[in-house]
N, C-alpha and C positions, 0 to 999 in steps of 0.2 A: 182760578188758577190753582193747580195742585202742585204742592211741593213734593219733590221726590228726594230722597236722601241719596247722596252720592257715596257709594261704598268703594273703598279701595280694593282693587283686585288683589287677591292673594298672590304672592310671589311664587312662581313655579320653581321646583327644585332643579338645580343644574350647577354647572361649574363655570367659573369665570375664566376668561382667557389667561389670566395670571396663574391660576391654579393648574390649568392644562400645561402651560409652559414649564412650570416647576416639575410636574410629573415627567414631562418629556426630557428635561435635563437630567433628572435622576435615572431614568431608563438609559439614556445615552452614556452616563458615567458607568453604570453597571455593565453595559455592553462593552465598553472600552476596556474594562477590567477583565471580563470573562472571556471575550472572544480570543485574545492571544493565547490564553491558557488552553482553550478548547482546541485551537489549531495546532498547538504544540503537542497535545496528546494524539491528535490525528497523525501527525508526522511520526511520532514514536510507534504508533500501531502499524503504520506502513512498513517501518523498518523491521518490526517483529514478524509481520506477515512474510516479508522477503526472506528473513532468516528461516522461517518454517518451511517455505518452499524450497530453499536451498538444501535443507535437511532432507526433505522428501526426495529431491533429485539425487542426493548423495546415496540414499538407501536404494533407490531404483537403479542407479549406476552400479552399485555393489552387486545387486541381484543379476543385472545384465552380465557383469564380469564372471559371476559364478556359472552362468549358463554358457556364455560364449568363450570364456577363457581369457578375455581381454576387454578393455573398455572400448566404447565406440571411437572411431577415428574422428578427427576434426570435421572431415567432410560429411560423415554420417550424422554427427551432431546429436543433439538431444531428441531430434525427431525419431531416432532409432529406439527410443524408449516407448513409443506408441505405435510405430509402424516397422514392419520387418525390413531390414536392409536387404537389398538384392543379393549381396555377397556374404550373408550370414546364415549358414544352415542350422546352427544350434540355437537360434533365437527362439525363446519360449514366452514372449511377451503377449500382450502389452504390459509394461512394467509400471505404468501410471494408470490410475483408474479413469482419469478424464483426459481431455485433450491437453496439449502442451500449453501451460499458462504463460502469460507475460508477467513481468514483475509488477508490483503494486502501482508503479508510475507509468505503466503502459509500454515499457521497453522490453525487447526480448532478452532473455538471459544469455550470457556469452559462455560458450564451451569450446575448449581446445585441448588437444592431446598431442604431445605431452604438455604438462603445465609448467609453471615457473617454480623456482626454488626446489627442484627435485621431486615435485609431486607428479603422480601418474597423469593427472588431468587438472585443468583449471576450470572452475565454474564460478561465475560471478555476475553481479549486477552493478552497474555504474551509479546506482542511486537515483535520486529524484531528477538531477540535471542531465542524466544520461551520458556524462562525460567522465573520463578517467580523472581520479583525484577528487578532492573536495572534503568537506567536513559536515558533521551533523547529518541531515537528511540527504545531502549530496555526496556523502562518503561512499566509496566502493565497498560492496559487501561480497565476501568470498566464502565458499564452502569451507575453506581452511581456517577462517577466522571466526567461525560460528560455533565454537565450542569443541572442536576436534583437537 
């Protein structure tokens, strides 16, 4: 009878279940801290994008007015910045380089002439919620409150 020595098998490298749970808890805590700050920045960038688009519309409307002698009517709307209105012989557009964009939240910009508070026109976005009023990301953004 031959005696053989029993050798202990070397332990393979790996993580225990407890170590994996600790790492997952740490990742969860970091995500709960970072995610709200990230989404807050996304909201701020959408507001900045809307303000930039309002400014571009304002400049295009000013150029339209120089050519036509007046701002587009409410019926003609912002579409008149990219397509010639049937009743506008002095139109020299298009006044926007690309198609008419929606606001960053997917809603159309609102245009009417004459505007409120004695302005020649009103151009605005109702914000993220798409409804009048609100605060923060849901606040109304107007061409008149964007630095003019």
